[in-house]
N, C-alpha and C positions, 0 to 999 in steps of 0.2 A: 780701394778694396780693403775691407776689414778682415783681420785674421784671428781675432780673439774676442771673447765675451767681455762685455763691460761688467763692472761690479754690480750694477743694478740687475742685469740679466742673470748673473750668477746667483744673486740673492733670491730672485724670483723663482728660479729653477729649484733651489734648495727648499724654498717654502712650499712649492707644489709637491715635491717629494715627501716632505714632512707630513703634509696633510694626507696624502695617499697612505703613508705608513700608519698614521694614527687611525685611519678608517679600516685598514686591513687587519691589524692586530686583534681587535675584539671579534671580528668575524672569524678569524682563524681559530681563536680560542673556543668560540661557540661551536664551530664545526668539530673541533677536537673533542670537546666534552660530549657532543652528540654521538660521536663514534665510540667513545669509551662507555657511554651509557647503554649502547646497544648490547653490551655483554650481558647485562642483567636479565632481560627477557629471554635471551637464548639459554642462559644457565638455568633459569627457573623452569623453562619448558623441558630441558634435558632431565632435571631432577624429577619433575612431575611424571615424565615417561618412565623413569626408573622406579618411582613409587608405584605406578600402575602395574609394571611388570612384577614387582615384589608382591603386590597384593594378589595378582593372578596366581603366583606360585605358592604363597604362604597364607593367604586369606586374611591378612592384616597389613596395615601401613606401618612404616617404621619412622620413628622420630630421630632426627640427627641434630644435636645441639650445634650452634655456630661455634667455630673454633677461633680463639684468639680475638684480638681487637679488629675493628674495621680497618681494612688495609688503606694505608695512606703513604705513598701512592699505589703500591702494588703488593700482592702477596701470592702465595702458592695455595692451591686447593689441597686440603688435608685428606688426600685419597687413601692414605694408609691407615686412617682411623677405622675402627671396626664397623661403625655404622655405615660409612660411605662404601666400604668394601662389601658389606652385605647387600647394598643396593647396586653394586657394580658401577659406581659413579666415579668418574674421573674427568676433571676439567683441566686442560693443559695450559701451560704458559703462565705468565704473570697476570694475575687477576686483580681487578679494581674493586671487587665486591666480596663480601663474606656471606656465605650461604648457610641456611639452617632450615630444618623441617620440624614443625610442631604438630601435635595431634589434638583434635578436638572432637571427642566422641568417635564417630565412624568416618571422619574426614581428616584431611591433612591440609596444612598451609606451608608454603615454601616462601622464605623471606631472603631477600638479597639487600645488603647494606653496604654503601661505599661512600667515601669522601673524596670526590673527584678534584675539588679545588683546595683540599687540605686546610680548610678553615675550621674544622671541628664539628661542622654540621653535616650529618650524613644524609644522603639520598636513600630512599627505601622503596623497594619494589616487593609487592606481596601477590602471590598466586594462590588462589583458593582452590582446593581440590574438587569442591562440589561442581564448579562450573568452568574451571581453568581460566578464569578471568584474572587479569593482572591489573592491580592498582598501583599508582605511583605517588610518592610523596617527595617533593623536591628533586625531581629527576635529573636536573642538570647541576645540582648543588656541588 
């Protein structure tokens, strides 16, 4: 009757665990980045809704310059800035994106920029006010 593992069995078990870990880590990182990237479309739509309410009440859209550098890894929303206060806009918690609104004639564009993997290359989401469509550039960057 055997009571212990042989050295070969132990090495095999460690090798299997190493392969499983090597496969799981990239999948985990991808899932994490997808969850972080979900913030941008939600923030863009919230700002677009605020712009539409502002337009309803004032007859014009309001431009809000992005504040500070692209957050890496996180930052706070500048809710106390006059522009965001006028829109009644507040995004809570640590954010992975920086938001801004630009005006082009009678339309507005909302932009979210973030650097999820901290490599200096920003992902960018753009919502155009004409059709509320969101375009992505490097979404999981």
